[in-house]
N, C-alpha and C positions, 0 to 999 in steps of 0.2 A: 381252294385247297381244303382237304379234310385233315384230321389230326394225324393221320399217318404221313402226310406230306408236310405239315406245318406244325412244328413242335410248340409254337406259341399258343396254340389252342389247348394243348394238354397243360402247359404251364399256367395258363389262365384258369383252367379248372382247378389246379392245385391252389391257386390264389383264392378262388371262390371258396374252397374248403377252409382255408386259413381265415377268411373273412367271417365265417360262421363261428370260429373258435375264439378269435381275439376279443370280441365283445363280452365273452363269458369270464374273462380274466378278472380277478378281484385282487386288490392290494394284499389281502391275507394269503393268497396263493403264491405270490411272487417269489418267496424264499423256499418254496417246495422243491424237493428233488424231482428229477425227471428220468425217464429211461436213458437219456444221454447223460451218463454218469458225471461228465465233466461240467455240466450246466445245471444250475437251478432254473426255475421257470423264468425268472427275470433275464438271466443270461441267455437262455434259449430263445426267448422272444427277441432279444437284441440281435442275436446271431441270425435268426430267421429274417428279420427286417434288413439287417446288413447284407445278407445274401441276395435279397431282391435288389437292393441298391447296387451291389456288385455286378449282377447280370445286366442291370439297366446300363451301368457304366460301360460294360463290354459292348452293348448294343449301340452306345454313343461313340464307339470307336476306341475306348480305353482298354488298358490291361487290368484285369480283375484285381491284382495285388497292389495296384496303386491306390485303392480305397480300402478303408477298414473292413474287416470281415464281420464286424458287429456294430450295430447302431448304439450310440451312447447318449446319455442325457435325456432319455424319454421319461416323462413323469408317469407315475403309476396309473393314472386314469387316461393316458393318451395312447395306449398301445393300438387300439383300433384305428385311430387317426394316423398314426405313424405307418401302419400297414397300407392304408388307403393312399397316402402320399407316395410311398415306395411303388405301389402298383401303378399309379398314374405315371410315374417316371418310367417304369418298365414299358408300359404300353406305348408311350411316345417314342422311347428309344428304339423299339423294335418294329415300329410301324412300317418302315421301308423294307420290302421283301428282299432287297439286296443284302441286308444284314445277315440273312440266313446262310449265305454262301461265303461271306467275308471271313477271313481267318480271325478267330477269337483267341485271345490269350487268357487262359483261366489257370488256377493254381496247379492243376494236374496235367495240363498239356496245351498245345497250340493246335486248334482244330477248327473246322467250319462252325459258324455260328449256330447252325441247327443242332450240331452235336453238343456244343456247350450248353444250349438250352435243355437238351435231354438230361445232362448232368444236374443242372439246377432244378429241373422238374423232380428228379429223384430226391434231391435234398428237401424241397418244399413238401413233397408228399410224405416222406419219412418224418419230417419234423411236425407235420400236422398230426400224425399218429402220436408222436412223443408228447405234444402239447395236450392232445385230447385225453391222454392217460391221467393228466393232472386236473384239467379244468372240466372235463365232461366224459368221465369213463362210461363206456357203453354207448356213446353216441354213434350213430350210423355214419360211417365215412364212405367216400366214393370208392368202392372196390375196383372199379375200372381203372382208376389212377394207380392203385397198388399193383394191379395186374400188368399195366403198361410199364411201371417203374422197375419191377423185379428183373426182367432181362437186361435192362439198362444198368441197373446196380451191379449185376453180375459181370457186365462188361467193364464198367468203370472202377469197380472195387472187387477184383478177383479174390477169391478166398485165400489163395496162397500169398497174397501181398498184404499182410497185416502186421502191425507193430511199426516201430520207428515213427516216421512222419505220417503214416497212414492214419486217418482219424477214425478207424473202425477197429472194434475188438474182433476176436475170433468168431467165425460163423457159429451160430448156436443151433442145436438140434430143435426140430419142430415135430409135433405129433402128426401122424397121418391125417390127411384131410384138413390141415390147418388152413385158415383163411389167408387171403392175399396179403393183408397187413401184417399178420403174424409171420409169414414167410419172409416178407421184406424186412421187417424189424430184425428177425433172427439172422438174415444174411448180413445185415449191417452191424451185427454184434450185440444187439439189444437182447437182454434176457426177457422173454415174454411170459 
């Protein structure tokens, strides 16, 4: 299968990108604000690792909301290790191809596993941009991931459904010719 057939491949690319960013995190940066206004860096890292555990749990046959949305109790110097453990769990949980077509229960819907993975790929890709803004501004991110995530984000987070329980702010304007990450971040309500 290629990435158009198998969303695990794109999700693994998003995890590859996160693996480049997590080792750059320092204790001094953990209280820094992020483009995700509700999270400082420590909370965003916990949310990101928690999201990987959630989609792993879904691959294991569970309902996403049965596990916390954020990983807690991670020591300042252990973020890269926490990410690697979550990734290993994800890889094992989704190794069976049948998980792609099994109905998955995620916070926003009940849908085939492959569609649930699409949603979590958008989240991991967007949060890699959020984290990079704090730990490595200017780092080259995988533009192909953002280009793949943007139409999925538009499907999962329509511009007209903002506010209330939706975790996204209003869609932000972007300048003509903006890059894929800028467009993705703006669609998800980040000020770029």
